N, C-alpha and C positions, 0 to 999 in steps of 0.2 A: 503493501499499499504505500502511496508516495505521499512524503511526508508536504504540509500544508506552513503555509507561511503563514500563521492566528495574525499578524500586525495587520493584514489584507482585509481579514473576514468581519464584517460589520460590527460593530456592537450588538444590534440587534441579536442579529445572526446567535452570537454566541451564548447568549442571554437564554434564547426561547430551547437553544441546546442544555441550559445548563438545568432549565425547568424540569423535563424531556425525561433529564435523566433523572431527577431527585423524587417524580411522582414513582417513575418505575423502579427504586429504593427497595419502600417496602415489599413490591408482589417480589425482588429477588432475595429479598433476606428470608421471604417464607420459604419458597424454594428450597433456598440452604439446609436452613433446619429440617427442611422431611427428608432433603439425603441424606442428613449426618442420622437423621431416627432409624433411617431406612437402613444405613450402612450401619453402625449398634446393633441391630437385629439380626444383620444378616453373622456379624460375626460376635454374635452372642454379648455383647457385654453389657445388653441390656437387665440380663437375668444371667449371672454366671454360673453357668453347670458343673463348673469343678471348683475343690480350693484353690485360692490365689498359690505358686511353687514360692520355695524360700531363696531368698535371694542366692543366687550362684557366685562359688565362690573362683576369682580369677585364677588363672590356669597358673601352676610354677612357670617359675625362671627356670631355663637349664641353668647350670653349674655352670660356672666360668670356668677354663680350664689354664692351668695357671701358662706363663708363660713364659718363665724361670729357663735358662740356659740349661743343657742338664750338668750335672757335676765335671769339672774339669773344662769345661766347653768354655768359649771367648762370648762376653755381651756385647752388640755390638758397637755399645761405644771403646769398650776396649782395642776389637780388633781397627776400632778406628782409628786407632790412638797408636798403636802399632805400625799399620801402614803408612801415616804421615809422620813416623818419629824420624826421625834425620833426610827429610824431604822440603825444601822451601815451600813451596806451593804447589796443590795435586786440586782437579779437580773433582768436583760428582764422579763423572766416573770411570775416574782412574781411581777412584779412592773403591769404588764401587765391585770393579773390578779383583782388587788389592784384597778386601775384605773377604772375595769368594776365593782367591788363593788363599788366602789361613784357614782355609776350608768351614768357615761358618757358614753353615745353613739358617735357609727361611723360606718360610712358604706365600711371605706376601705376594700381594700379587703384583704393588709398583717395587720394588725392591729400590729403586732407586729413587723415589720416592722420601722413603724411609730411611734411606742413607742421606739425603739432604737435609728431612729434618733433625734431625740427629747433630749432625754438624751444624748445624742452625742452632739449635739450641743448649748445647752442650755447653758448660765454660771455658773446657779444654782446646777448644779448639776456636780457629777467630778466620773472621769473611776476609781475602785481602780484596776481591772482586768477583763478582759475576758471576757461582758456581765454583768458584776459587776460594779453595780453604788451606791452611796450614794450621803447625799447633801452636799454643801459646806459647812464650819463652819464660 
């Protein structure tokens, strides 16, 4: 339906339409109430036939699996510190390759993102340039 620019519609026409709609309102309200009554009757809400159920408990949350590394293995932070030790600076990609070469295992979908976040948040590392980090002195 095309939009009508109300600025071009005469005031008398608008007032007539408002009157028409106001006269129609009680009829529409009665129809709505009748439909509500029918719906309630159909759903059985007018007269409950069975007792109300007790509130259901929310489903139990799954236990979180420990994310600690196995004994004798390196954490990502420690592995990154080893990779950066003795080097002037390392890119995120080089750090990722070095950590994997040390034998660090990860099930992360985006391991590069994980390495980048660790380099950004750990105080042992400082940012040299975009994507380039070094070990703090």
